[in-house]
PAZAPA-4460 file (N, C-alpha, C; in steps of 0.05 Angstrom, whole numbers, plus 32768, in hexadecimal, padded with zeros to 4 digits):
% residues 264
    n_x    n_y    n_z   ca_x   ca_y   ca_z    c_x    c_y    c_z   seq   type   mol
   8279   8362   86EF   828F   8375   86EC   82A9   8368   86F4     1      M     A
   82BD   836B   86E4   82D7   8360   86EA   82E5   8370   8700     2      T     A
   82FC   8366   870A   830A   8375   871F   8319   838D   8714     3      R     A
   831B   8390   86FA   8329   83A7   86EF   8314   83BA   86E4     4      W     A
   8319   83D4   86E8   8307   83E9   86DE   8313   83F5   86C5     5      G     A
   8302   8401   86B4   830C   840C   869B   82FA   8424   8693     6      L     A
   8308   843A   868E   82FB   8451   8682   8308   8456   8667     7      I     A
   82FA   8456   8652   8307   845A   8638   82FF   8443   8626     8      G     A
   8310   843A   8613   8309   8425   8601   8306   840B   8610     9      C     A
   82F2   83FB   8609   82EA   83E4   8619   82F6   83CA   860D    10      L     A
   8307   83BD   861D   8311   83A2   8619   8321   839E   85FF    11      L     A
   8318   83A6   85E8   8328   83A0   85D0   832E   83BA   85C1    12      F     A
   8348   83BF   85BD   8351   83D6   85AF   8362   83CD   8598    13      C     A
   835E   83D7   8580   836F   83D1   856A   8389   83E0   856D    14      S     A
   839D   83D8   855E   83B7   83E5   855F   83B4   8403   8559    15      A     A
   83A2   8409   8547   839E   8425   853E   8392   8436   8555    16      A     A
   8380   8429   8565   8373   8439   857A   8380   8435   8595    17      S     A
   8396   8427   8597   83A4   8422   85B0   83AF   843C   85BB    18      A     A
   83B1   843D   85D6   83BC   8455   85E3   83D8   845B   85D9    19      A     A
   83DE   8474   85D5   83F8   847D   85CC   8409   848A   85E2    20      Q     A
   83FC   8495   85F6   840A   84A3   860C   8400   8497   8626    21      R     A
   8410   8485   8630   8408   8475   8648   8418   847E   8660    22      V     A
   840A   8480   8677   8418   8485   8690   8412   846D   86A3    23      V     A
   8427   8461   86AD   8425   844A   86BF   8427   8454   86DC    24      S     A
   8414   844C   86ED   8413   8455   8708   8419   843F   871C    25      L     A
   842A   842C   8714   8434   8417   8726   844B   8409   8719    26      A     A
   8460   8401   8728   8477   83F2   871D   846E   83D9   870F    27      P     A
   845B   83CA   8719   8452   83B1   870C   8446   83B7   86F1    28      S     A
   8438   83CD   86EE   842C   83D4   86D4   8442   83DD   86C0    29      L     A
   8456   83EB   86CA   846C   83F2   86B9   847A   83D9   86AF    30      T     A
   847D   83C5   86C0   8489   83AC   86B8   8478   839E   86A3    31      Q     A
   845E   839F   86A6   844D   8392   8691   8450   83A0   8676    32      I     A
   8451   83BB   8677   8455   83CA   865E   846F   83C1   8650    33      V     A
   8484   83BD   8660   849E   83B4   8655   849B   8397   864A    34      L     A
   848D   8386   8658   848A   836A   864F   847A   8369   8635    35      E     A
   8468   837D   8631   8459   837D   8619   8467   838B   8602    36      L     A
   8480   8395   8607   848F   83A3   85F2   8483   83BD   85EA    37      G     A
   8474   83CA   85FC   8465   83E3   85F6   8471   83FB   8604    38      A     A
   848A   83FA   860B   8496   8410   861A   8497   842A   860A    39      Q     A
   8496   8428   85F0   8496   8441   85E0   847D   8451   85E5    40      Q     A
   8468   8445   85F0   844F   8454   85F5   8450   8461   8611    41      R     A
   8464   845A   8621   8465   8463   863D   8471   847F   863E    42      L     A
   8461   8493   8647   846B   84AE   8648   846F   84B7   8665    43      V     A
   8464   84A8   8679   8467   84AF   8695   8464   8497   86A6    44      G     A
   8470   8498   86BE   846F   8481   86D1   8472   848B   86ED    45      M     A
   8465   847C   8700   8468   8481   871C   8481   8472   8725    46      L     A
   8493   8480   8732   84AC   8473   873B   84A9   8466   8756    47      D     A
   84B7   844F   8759   84B8   8441   8772   84D1   842F   8771    48      A     A
   84E7   843A   877A   8500   842B   8779   850E   842E   875E    49      G     A
   8523   841E   8759   8531   8420   8740   8520   841C   8727    50      P     A
   8525   842A   8712   8516   8427   86F9   8520   8410   86E9    51      R     A
   850E   8402   86DA   8517   83EE   86C7   8529   83FA   86B2    52      P     A
   853B   83EA   86A7   854D   83F3   8692   853E   83FE   867B    53      A     A
   8547   8414   866F   853B   841F   8657   8525   8433   865C    54      G     A
   851F   8439   8676   850A   844C   867B   8514   8465   8689    55      L     A
   852D   846B   8687   8539   8482   8695   852D   849C   868B    56      A     A
   8525   849D   8672   851B   84B6   8666   84FD   84BA   8669    57      Q     A
   84EF   84A6   8674   84D2   84A9   8678   84CC   84BC   868F    58      V     A
   84BA   84CE   868B   84B4   84E3   869F   84A8   84D6   86B8    59      A     A
   84AF   84E2   86CF   84A4   84D9   86E9   848B   84E8   86EF    60      S     A
   8477   84DA   86FA   845E   84E8   8703   845B   84E5   8721    61      V     A
   8472   84E2   872E   8472   84E0   874B   847E   84C6   8755    62      G     A
   847A   84C1   876F   8485   84A9   877C   846E   849A   8788    63      H     A
   8473   8481   878F   845F   846F   879A   844F   847D   87B0    64      Y     A
   8435   847F   87AD   8424   848C   87C0   8423   84AA   87BF    65      G     A
   8433   84B7   87AD   8434   84D4   87AB   8433   84DC   878D    66      Q     A
   841C   84DC   8782   8418   84E2   8765   8419   8500   8761    67      L     A
   8429   8509   874D   842A   8525   8745   8416   8529   872E    68      N     A
   83FE   8532   8734   83E9   8535   8720   83F0   8549   870A    69      S     A
   83FE   855E   8712   8406   8572   86FE   8419   8566   86E9    70      E     A
   842C   8557   86F3   843F   854A   86E0   8430   8536   86CE    71      A     A
   841D   8528   86DA   840E   8514   86CA   83FE   8523   86B4    72      L     A
   83F0   8538   86BB   83DF   8546   86A7   83F0   8552   8691    73      L     A
   8408   855C   8698   841A   8568   8684   8422   8555   866E    74      A     A
   8421   853B   8674   8428   8526   8660   8412   8520   864C    75      L     A
   83FA   852A   8652   83E3   8526   8640   83DF   8508   863A    76      K     A
   83DD   84F7   864E   83D9   84DA   8649   83BE   84D4   863E    77      P     A
   83BC   84BF   862D   83A2   84B5   8625   839B   849B   8632    78      D     A
   83AC   8491   8644   83A5   8479   8654   83B6   8479   866D    79      L     A
   83A9   8474   8684   83B7   8470   869D   83B4   8453   86A5    80      L     A
   83CA   8446   86AC   83CA   842B   86B7   83CD   842E   86D5    81      L     A
   83B9   8425   86E4   83B7   842A   8701   83B4   8411   8711    82      L     A
   83C6   840D   8725   83C1   83FA   873A   83B8   840A   8752    83      W     A
   83A0   8405   875E   8395   8416   8772   83A7   841B   878A    84      P     A
   83B7   8407   8792   83C8   840A   87AA   83DE   841E   87A7    85      G     A
   83E5   8426   878E   83FC   8438   878A   83F5   8455   878D    86      S     A
   83DB   845B   878E   83D1   8477   878F   83BC   8479   87A5    87      V     A
   83BD   848D   87B5   83AA   8491   87CB   838D   8495   87C0    88      G     A
   837A   8490   87D2   835E   8491   87CA   8356   84AD   87BF    89      A     A
   835F   84C2   87CC   8358   84DD   87C3   8363   84E3   87A7    90      A     A
   837C   84D9   87A2   8387   84DE   8787   837A   84CC   8772    91      Q     A
   8370   84B4   877A   8361   84A4   8767   8347   84B2   875F    92      R     A
   833A   84BE   8772   8322   84CD   876C   8328   84E4   875A    93      D     A
   833E   84F2   875F   8347   8508   874E   834C   84FF   8731    94      Q     A
   8359   84E8   872E   835F   84DD   8714   8345   84D7   8705    95      L     A
   8331   84CD   8713   8318   84C6   8706   830A   84DF   86FB    96      Q     A
   830D   84F5   870A   8300   850E   8701   830E   851A   86E9    97      R     A
   8327   8512   86E4   8336   851E   86CE   832C   8514   86B3    98      L     A
   831E   84FD   86B3   8313   84F3   869A   8327   84E5   8687    99      G     A
   833E   84DE   8692   8352   84CF   8681   834B   84B2   8682   100      I     A
   834C   84A5   866B   8346   8488   866A   8359   847A   867E   101      A     A
   834D   8469   868F   835C   845C   86A4   8356   843E   86A5   102      T     A
   836B   842E   86A5   8369   8412   86A7   8373   840A   86C3   103      L     A
   8361   8400   86D4   8368   83F8   86EF   836F   83DA   86EE   104      V     A
   8388   83D4   86F6   8392   83B8   86F5   8398   83B0   8712   105      V     A
   8388   839D   871C   838A   8396   8738   8384   8378   873C   106      D     A
   8397   8367   8732   8392   834A   8733   8395   833F   874F   107      P     A
   8382   832D   8756   8383   8320   8771   838B   8303   876F   108      H     A
   838D   82F9   8757   8398   82DE   8753   83AA   82DE   873B   109      T     A
   83BA   82CA   8738   83CD   82C9   8722   83BE   82C4   8707   110      L     A
   83A8   82B6   8708   8398   82B3   86F0   838C   82CE   86E7   111      D     A
   8383   82DE   86FB   8379   82F9   86F4   8390   830A   86E8   112      E     A
   83A8   8306   86F2   83BF   8315   86E7   83C2   830F   86C9   113      L     A
   83C0   82F6   86C2   83C2   82EF   86A5   83AD   82FD   8695   114      A     A
   8394   82FD   869F   837E   8309   8690   8382   8327   868E   115      G     A
   838C   8334   86A3   838F   8351   86A3   83A7   835A   8691   116      Q     A
   83BB   8349   868F   83D1   834E   867C   83C6   834F   8660   117      I     A
   83B3   833C   865A   83A7   833C   863F   8397   8356   863A   118      E     A
   8389   8360   864E   837A   8378   864B   838C   8390   8647   119      V     A
   83A2   8392   8657   83B5   83A8   8653   83C0   83A7   8637   120      V     A
   83C7   838F   862E   83D3   838C   8613   83C1   8397   85FD   121      S     A
   83A7   8393   8600   8394   839C   85EC   8393   83BA   85EB   122      Q     A
   8399   83C7   8601   8398   83E5   8601   83B3   83F1   85F8   123      H     A
   83C7   83E0   85F6   83E2   83EA   85EE   83E9   83E0   85D2   124      L     A
   83D6   83D5   85C4   83DC   83CC   85A8   83EE   83B4   85A7   125      G     A
   83ED   83A4   85BD   83FF   838D   85BE   83EF   8374   85C6   126      A     A
   83D7   8371   85BA   83C5   835B   85C2   83D1   8340   85BE   127      A     A
   83DF   833C   85A7   83EA   8321   85A1   83FF   831A   85B6   128      E     A
   8410   832D   85BC   8425   8327   85D0   8419   8323   85EB   129      R     A
   8404   8332   85F2   83F7   832F   860C   83EA   8313   860E   130      G     A
   83DF   830A   85F9   83D2   82F0   85F9   83E7   82DA   85FE   131      Q     A
   83FE   82DD   85F0   8414   82C9   85F4   841E   82C9   8611   132      R     A
   8421   82E1   861C   842A   82E3   8638   8416   82D6   864B   133      L     A
   83FD   82DC   8647   83E8   82D1   8658   83E6   82B3   8656   134      A     A
   83E8   82A9   863E   83E8   828C   863A   83FF   827E   8648   135      T     A
   8417   828B   8645   842E   8280   8653   842B   8280   8671   136      G     A
   8420   8295   867C   841C   8297   8699   8409   8280   86A2   137      I     A
   83F3   827D   8693   83DF   8268   869B   83EB   824C   869A   138      R     A
   83FB   8247   8685   8408   822D   8683   841B   8228   8699   139      Q     A
   842B   823C   86A0   843E   8238   86B6   8430   8235   86D0   140      R     A
   841B   8244   86D5   840C   8241   86EE   8400   8225   86F1   141      L     A
   83F5   821B   86DB   83EA   8200   86DC   83FF   81EB   86E3   142      A     A
   8417   81EE   86D7   842D   81DC   86DC   8437   81DE   86F9   143      A     A
   8439   81F7   8703   8442   81FB   871F   842E   81F0   8732   144      L     A
   8415   81F5   872E   8400   81EB   8740   8400   81CC   8741   145      S     A
   8403   81C0   872A   8403   81A3   8729   841C   8197   8737   146      A     A
   8432   81A5   8734   844B   819A   8740   844D   819E   875E   147      R     A
   8444   81B5   8767   8449   81BD   8783   8431   81BB   8795   148      Y     A
   841B   81B2   878B   8403   81AF   879C   8409   819D   87B4   149      R     A
   83FF   81A5   87CB   8402   8194   87E3   83E6   818E   87EF   150      R     A
   83E3   8176   87F9   83CA   816E   8806   83C7   817F   881F   151      Q     A
   83DC   8184   882D   83DC   8195   8845   83EF   81AD   8840   152      L     A
   83E4   81C4   8839   83F5   81DB   8832   8407   81E3   8849   153      P     A
   841E   81EE   8841   8431   81FA   8855   8425   8214   885F   154      L     A
   8427   8218   8879   841E   8231   8885   8433   8247   8881   155      R     A
   842C   825D   8874   843F   8272   886C   8437   828D   8878   156      V     A
   844B   829A   8884   8447   82B5   888D   8457   82C8   887B   157      F     A
   8448   82D9   886E   8454   82ED   885C   8457   8307   886A   158      Y     A
   846F   830E   8872   8474   8326   8881   847A   833E   886F   159      Q     A
   8468   8351   886F   846C   8369   885F   8480   837B   886C   160      V     A
   847D   837F   8887   8490   838F   8897   848E   8387   88B4   161      W     A
   84A3   838E   88C4   84A4   8384   88DF   849C   8398   88F5   162      D     A
   84A0   83B2   88F0   849A   83C6   8905   848A   83DD   88FA   163      K     A
   846F   83DB   88FD   8460   83C4   8908   845E   83AD   88F5   164      P     A
   8453   8397   88FF   8453   837E   88F0   843A   837E   88DD   165      L     A
   8440   837E   88C3   842C   837D   88AF   842E   8364   889E   166      F     A
   8418   835A   8895   8417   8342   8883   8405   8349   886B   167      T     A
   83FD   8334   885C   83EB   8337   8846   83D1   8327   884B   168      L     A
   83BA   8333   8843   83A1   8324   8845   839E   830F   8830   169      G     A
   838A   82FF   8833   8385   82E8   8821   837C   82EF   8805   170      G     A
   8373   8308   8801   836A   8311   87E6   8380   831B   87D4   171      Q     A
   8399   831C   87DE   83AF   8326   87CE   83BA   8311   87BC   172      Q     A
   83C6   8319   87A6   83D0   8307   8791   83E6   82F5   879C   173      I     A
   83F5   82FF   87B0   840B   82EF   87BB   8400   82D7   87CA   174      I     A
   83E9   82DB   87D7   83DC   82C4   87E4   83D6   82AE   87D0   175      S     A
   83CD   82B6   87B8   83C8   82A3   87A3   83E2   8295   879A   176      D     A
   83F8   82A5   8799   8412   8299   8792   841A   8284   87A6   177      A     A
   8415   8289   87C0   841C   8275   87D4   840C   825C   87D0   178      L     A
   83F3   825E   87C8   83E2   8246   87C3   83ED   8236   87AC   179      R     A
   83F6   8244   8797   8402   8236   8780   841A   8225   8789   180      V     A
   8429   822F   879C   8441   8222   87A6   843C   820E   87BC   181      C     A
   8423   8208   87C2   841D   81F4   87D7   841D   8200   87F2   182      G     A
   8419   821B   87F5   8418   8227   880E   83FE   8235   8813   183      G     A
   83FB   8240   882B   83E3   824F   8832   83EB   8266   8845   184      E     A
   83E1   827E   883E   83E5   8295   884F   83D8   8290   886A   185      N     A
   83E7   8292   8880   83DB   828C   889A   83C6   82A1   88A2   186      I     A
   83C6   82B8   8894   83B1   82CC   8899   839E   82CF   8881   187      F     A
   8399   82B8   8875   8389   82B7   885D   836D   82C2   8861   188      N     A
   8363   82C1   8879   8347   82CA   887E   8345   82E8   887F   189      E     A
   835B   82F6   8882   835A   8314   8884   8355   8320   8869   190      L     A
   8344   8334   8868   833C   8341   884E   834B   835A   8848   191      R     A
   8356   8367   885C   8366   837F   8857   837E   8378   8846   192      L     A
   8386   838A   8834   839E   8384   8823   83B7   837F   8833   193      P     A
   83BC   8390   8847   83D5   838E   8857   83CE   8392   8874   194      A     A
   83C3   837F   8882   83BB   8382   889E   83D2   8382   88B1   195      P     A
   83D0   8390   88C7   83E3   838F   88DC   83DC   8378   88EF   196      Q     A
   83EF   8368   88F6   83EA   8351   8908   83FE   8351   891F   197      V     A
   83F8   8341   8933   840A   8340   894B   841D   8328   8948   198      S     A
   8433   832B   8955   8446   8314   8955   843A   82FC   8963   199      I     A
   8428   8301   8977   841B   82EB   8985   840A   82DB   8972   200      E     A
   83FC   82E9   895F   83EA   82DB   894D   83FB   82CA   8939   201      S     A
   8412   82D4   8931   8424   82C5   891F   842E   82AC   892E   202      V     A
   8437   82AF   8946   8441   8298   8956   842C   8283   895A   203      L     A
   8413   828C   895F   83FE   8279   8963   83F8   8269   894A   204      Q     A
   83FC   8274   8933   83F6   8266   891A   840F   8256   8910   205      R     A
   8426   825A   891D   843E   824A   8919   8444   8244   88FC   206      D     A
   844C   8259   88ED   8451   8255   88D0   8469   8242   88CB   207      P     A
   8466   8233   88B5   847C   8221   88AD   848F   822F   889A   208      Q     A
   8487   8245   888E   8497   8256   887C   8492   8273   8884   209      V     A
   84A7   8283   8885   84A4   82A0   8889   84B4   82AE   8873   210      I     A
   84A6   82C0   8866   84B2   82D0   8850   84B4   82ED   8859   211      L     A
   84CD   82F8   8858   84D2   8313   8862   84E0   8324   884D   212      V     A
   84DF   833F   8850   84EB   834F   883B   8509   8351   883B   213      P     A
   8517   834D   8852   8534   8350   8852   8540   833E   8868   214      D     A
   855A   833B   8867   8568   8329   8879   8566   8331   8896   215      Q     A
   8566   834B   889C   8564   8354   88B7   8549   834A   88C4   216      A     A
   8534   834B   88B4   851A   8342   88BE   851A   8323   88C1   217      Q     A
   8529   8316   88AF   852B   82F9   88B1   853A   82F2   88CB   218      A     A
   8550   82FF   88D1   8560   82FA   88E8   8550   82FE   8902   219      D     A
   853E   8312   8902   852F   8318   891A   851D   8301   8923   220      A     A
   8517   82EE   8911   8506   82D8   8919   8514   82C3   892A   221      W     A
   852F   82C6   892C   853E   82B4   893E   8535   82B7   895B   222      R     A
   8528   82CD   8961   851E   82D1   897D   8507   82BE   8984   223      A     A
   84FC   82B0   896F   84E6   829D   8974   84ED   8282   8968   224      W     A
   8501   8274   8975   850A   825A   896A   84F5   8244   896B   225      P     A
   84DF   8248   897A   84CA   8234   897B   84B8   8234   8962   226      E     A
   84BA   8249   8952   84A9   824A   893A   84B4   8235   8926   227      V     A
   84A1   8226   891A   84AA   8210   8908   84BB   821A   88F0   228      E     A
   84B4   8232   88E5   84C4   823C   88CF   84E0   8242   88D7   229      A     A
   84E4   824C   88F0   84FE   8253   88FA   850E   8239   88FF   230      V     A
   8501   8225   890B   850E   820C   8911   8517   81FE   88F7   231      K     A
   8507   8201   88E2   850D   81F3   88C9   851F   8203   88B6   232      A     A
   8526   821B   88BE   8537   822C   88AD   8528   8236   8894   233      G     A
   850D   823B   8898   84FC   8244   8882   84F3   8261   8885   234      R     A
   8505   8272   888F   8500   828E   8890   8510   829A   887A   235      V     A
   8503   82A3   8864   8511   82AB   884C   850B   82C8   8844   236      W     A
   851F   82D5   8839   851A   82EF   882C   850C   82E9   8811   237      T     A
   84F9   82F9   880A   84E9   82F3   87F3   84F2   8303   87DA   238      R     A
   84EB   82FA   87C3   84F0   8307   87AA   84DD   831F   87A7   239      D     A
   84E8   8337   87A3   84D7   834F   87A0   84C4   834D   8788   240      G     A
   84CA   833C   8775   84B8   8339   875E   849D   832C   8765   241      A     A
   849B   8320   877D   8482   8315   8786   846D   832B   878A   242      L     A
   8477   8343   878F   8465   835A   8795   8461   836C   877D   243      E     A
   8469   8363   8765   8464   8372   874C   8456   8360   8739   244      R     A
   843B   8360   873A   842C   834E   8728   8431   8354   870A   245      P     A
   843F   8343   86FD   8445   8344   86E1   844D   8329   86D8   246      S     A
   8454   8325   86BF   845D   830B   86B6   8476   8302   86C5   247      A     A
   8487   8316   86CD   84A0   830F   86DB   849A   8304   86F7   248      A     A
   8483   8309   8702   847B   82FF   871C   847B   82E0   871C   249      M     A
   8474   82D5   8705   8472   82B7   8703   848D   82AA   8708   250      I     A
   84A3   82B7   86FF   84BE   82AD   8705   84C3   82AC   8723   251      D     A
   84BA   82C1   8731   84BE   82C2   874E   84AD   82AD   875C   252      A     A
   8495   82A8   8751   8483   8294   875D   8490   8278   8759   253      V     A
   849B   8273   8741   84A8   8259   873C   84BF   8254   874F   254      E     A
   84CF   826A   8753   84E6   8268   8765   84DD   8262   8782   255      S     A
   84C7   826F   878A   84BD   826A   87A5   84B2   824E   87A8   256      L     A
   84A5   8244   8793   849B   8228   8794   84B1   8214   8798   257      C     A
   84C7   8218   8789   84DE   8206   878C   84E9   8207   87A8   258      R     A
   84EB   821F   87B3   84F6   8222   87CE   84E4   8215   87E3   259      K     A
   84CA   8219   87E0   84B8   820D   87F3   84B7   81EF   87F1   260      M     A
   84BE   81E4   87DA   84BD   81C7   87D6   84D7   81BA   87DE   261      A     A
   84EC   81CA   87E3   8506   81BE   87EA   8506   81B3   8806   262      S     A
   8515   819E   880C   8517   8193   8826   8524   81A7   883A   263      P     A
   851C   81A6   8852   8527   81B8   8866   8543   81AE   8870   264      T     A
***
């Protein structure tokens, strides 16, 4: 069984049988719909921050973590695009009982992302475009891996938030992006998606790169000048696109690779 689940048409859909009324339940999936040129099929979306251009008239079915089931049902969708982390477990169970065809997209590596974009494209009547996107992603990944591979990877701390201190586990797609760039998540052994860690455990692992969500959190690391990343000036605010798995994520990965390869 693959990492994505599917209820409805299996793997290959012709343009005639492709979904006509699609609801996206994650910003990354909305971005993929746009990249596939299939936004005309999008009748609803889960909001999380500013909307992409051209989607102002698409109906909202709630906000990140707060799905409005009544609004979703009123749209009569024939396909839901779901990333499990964007909807709580109880509401995921509720969606399953509704009997609406659901495509669960949950890539844990960048190569899986390419494959899942192909599957989404087949359900949106955009298989040819999806194949081109996926091929381009794989080619870029191969080139990035070859260029930025390190015999001894850089130790990277990916800070999700500071109070309390959260990071990412090793099974997340961002950990794979760090590997492509010649780095390694210092909490790679943790299996939880977003585990809470202590500042002492971070200091003990002495990261060479620290990626944070904003400048205030970057500035806070000055309190620990002994950390190698702080000494080297490698505490950086990260590109938000790293957290939205889509074709656009590869641009953010390439930018990160260049930054990590630059001299301190």
